[in-house]
N, C-alpha and C positions, 0 to 999 in steps of 0.2 A: 540721349540723356537730357532731362530737363535742365534748363539754365537757371541757376539761383538768381532770384531778383526780388528785392524787397517791394518792387512795384507790382509784383504779381503778373507781369507780362507773360501770357501763355505761349512762350517761345521755346524752341528746341534747337539744338545745334547738330550739324552733320559735317563730316569731314569734307574739306575742299580738296582740290587737286594737289598733286605733289608740288607743282610749280608755285601755287599760291602759298602753301605752307613754307616752301623754301624762302620766298620773299619775306615772309612774316617771322622767320626764325629770330628769337631773341637771344642776346648774348647773356649767359648766366654769370653771376659773380663767381670769382675764385674763392677758395676756402678762406682767404684772408678778407673777403668781402669787397675786394676791388674789382673793377671792370677790366678784364684781360685786354680788351682792345685799347685801353688807355695806358698800358704799360710800355716802357721803353722798348720791349721786345716784340711789339705788335708788327704785323706784316704789311708794310706799305704796298708791296707788289700785289698782295691779295686785294687790298682796297682798290688799287688801280684796275685790276682785272674786273672787279665787281662793277666799277664805274663804266668800263668799256662795254660790259655785257648789257648794262642798263641803256646806254646810248644806242646799242644795236637794237634793243627792244623798241626804243622810240622809233627808229627808222623803219622797223618792221610792223609798226602798229600793234605791238604786243606789250606795251608798257603795263597795262592792267590785266594781262592775260589771267584767266581763271577767277577774276574777282567779281563780286556781286555788289552793286551800288543801289542805294535807295536815295532818290532825289525828290524832295517834297516840293509842292506847288510847282510842278514841272510840266504843265500843259501849255505854257506860254513863256515868253521873256527869258530871263536868265536861267530859270529852271529847265526849260525845254532845250535851250542851247547847251547847257551843261550835260544833260542826259545824252544828247547827240554826240558831244565831244568825248564823253566817257566811253561810248561805244566805239568811236573812231580810234581811241587809244587802246582798244582791245578788251574791254570789259566783257566777261562772259554773260552777264545779265544785268539789266537796269530796271528797277522798279520805279515807275513814274506815278505821280499822285496829284490829285486835284479834287474838287468838289462836284464837278459836272461830269457825270458818266459818259454822256455822248461826246463831249469835247475830249475827254480822256481816251476814249476808244479811237477817235479820229487821229489823235496824236500818236497813239500806240501803233496804229497801222502805218502811218507815215514813217515813223522811226524804223519799223521793221523793214519797210521797203528800202530805206536809205542804208541800213546797216544789217544785212542778212546774217552776218556772223554773230550777232548779239541777240539774246532773248530779251524781249520786253514784256512787262506786265503792268497794266494800269490797275491801281487799287484806289477806289474813291474813299476819301476820309476827310473829315473836318478836324484839322490839327488843334483847334481850340478846345477840343474835348478829349480828355485823357483816355476814356474807354475806346474811342475811335482810333487813337494813336496805337493803343495796345493791339487792336484788331489789325491795323495796317501792318505793324511789325510782325505779328503772328502769321498773317497771310504771306508776307514776303518770305519768312523763314520756311513755311510749308512748301512754297513754290521752289525755292532755290537752296535751302539748307544752311545758309550763312549770310551775313551782312558784313562786308569788308569796308564799305564806304558809306557814310551818311553825309549828304549835302542838304542843308536846311535852307530853303528859300521861302519867300512869301511873307505875308503879314496882312493885318487889317487894312481895308481900303479907306484911308482917311485923307483929307485935304489939309495941307498946312495952313495954319491961321494963328493969329495972336491968341495967347492963352486966355486973355480976358473975354474973348469971343467964343471960347470953346464950350461945348455942352458936356457937363459931367456924366451924362448917360453914355458918352462914347469912351470914357476913360478905361473901363474894364475890358470892353471888346478890343480896344487898341492894345492894351497890355497882353491880352490873351493871344492875339495874332502875332505880335512882334516879339514877345518874350516867353510867355508861358508855353506856347507851342514848341519852342526850342527846348525848354526844360523837359517837356513831356517826351519828345523824341529821344533826347539823350538818355533820359531815365530808363527808357525801354531798350535802347540799342547798346548802351555801354556794357550791361551784363553779358550780352552776346559777344561783344568784342573781347571782353575780359576772358571769357571761356575759350575763345579762339586763340588768345595770346597776341592779337594784333587787331588793328583797325585804324581808320582815319575819319575824323569828323571835320567838316568844313561848313561853317555858318556864313551866310551872306547877311551882313548888317548894313551899316551906313556911316559915312563920315559925320553925320549928324550926331552920332554918339561920341565924337571926338572934338568937334568944333561947334561952339554955341552959334546958332543961326536963328534970327527972328522968324517966328512962325512955326518953328520946329521944337517948341518946348516939350511937348509930349513925346513925339517920336524920338527926339534926341535923348530923353530920359530912358525910354524903352531900349533904344539901341546901345546906349552906354551900359545898361544892365546886361544886355546880351554879350557885349564885348568882354566885360569883366568876368562874366560867367564862363565863357569859353576859355579865357586865359587861365583862370583858376582851375577849371576842370582839367586843362592840359597838364597841370602839375600833379593833380591827383591820379590821373589815369596813365601817366607815362610808365609807371612801374608795371603795368599790365601789357606794355607794348602798344598802347593806343595813343595816337596823336590828335590834337584838336587845334584848329586855327580858324581865323575869321577874316573875311574879305569885307572891306568897307568902301563901297562906291559912293560918289557924291550924286551925280546925275547920270542916268542911263537912258539913252533914247530908245525908242522902239519897245517900250514897256508900258503896261497899264499905269504904273506909278507915274511915269513921265507925263502921260496924257492927262492924268488926274491933276498933277501939280500945275500943268500949264493951263488948266481950265479955270483957275482961281486968280483974281486980280493981284492980290498981295504976293502969293507964291510965284506967279509968273514973273513979276518984277524982280523978285529975289533971285530966282533961278536963271533968268535971262542975263542978269548981271554976273552971276557965277559962270555961266557958259562963256561969256566974253573973256574970262581968264583961263579957259581951257586951251592953252596954246598948242597942245598936242592933239586937240580934237576932243569932242564930247564922246565918252565911251558908249558902246552899244553892248547888248548881251554877248556878242562875239568877242568882246574884249575882256569880259569877266570870266567866261567859261574856261579859257585856257589856264587861268590861275587856279581855278577850282580843281581842274584835272591835275595840275602840277602838285598842289598841296595834298591831294589824295594819293599821289603816286609814290613809288620808291625813290624818285628823284628828290623828294622832300623828307626823306626818312629821318633826318636829324633836325627838322624844323617843327616846332610845336609852341603853342601859346602866343602866336604872333597875330597881330591885327594889321593887315596889309591894305593900304588904300589904292584904289584904281580910279583916278579922277581926271586924267588928261592934263594935269598940271594946275588945276584950280587952286590947290593948296598943297602944302607938305604936311598933311595930317598924320 
């Protein structure tokens, strides 16, 4: 049955497994309009049993059993590591995305070899363009019948610099990559999750959206917009059983962004100073991905609208 969407995304829904539907079951209001789980007569033993079952699922690598994830910009860095760890947590299928078809196919083959129990599908798309996002989501739905998890990574490749030195020609591409692509993805995926009665959205933004940093005037504005968008979206979609959270790293080594930042004189000085404050160590993609998996999982079923920093102690953003 077609999914209603004002965006016109050509997507359809199909039933997931019984296990997935059980995890996504929503508690309906009583006749009085209150939540029965919040009443004095709620069953704490039942809650404890559910927690025990979830912990057992973690131990068995079945935390995300039967679920389908879409991870954007996932042929390297945080996105690729998140796709891998979603599979490790038991996801039935993971759709990976990028712009380079050859790179995407190589990553797809590698992930299949590492996680034979999970189906992987690479779909090339430029997230800066709405029609390509619509196609990406439609192809994911055609392949797997549902989308339970959206992890939005990526952004335009820009180098931090003082605003006075910036080129106005880069403003729109930067906003498209870091903000509009998130809006496009959510606009296409939220109607699917609404129809399913469940879903989890995790956006990867930046502490630059929380803390004013010289050289990050533009990226800070874009990431601040992304953070507020996700937090507000979380309030709007909770009634549909859908959650939305955002992860905000500061510096993440072993990524294209890190190499780009360290290639500029001003940005290198700023970030080397920041690294010296990371008393717990400068994060890598392997430090970000577990939080994305957690926020997408039933373990975070009561967590939504949060912006969580992962920065090794650089700040308490």
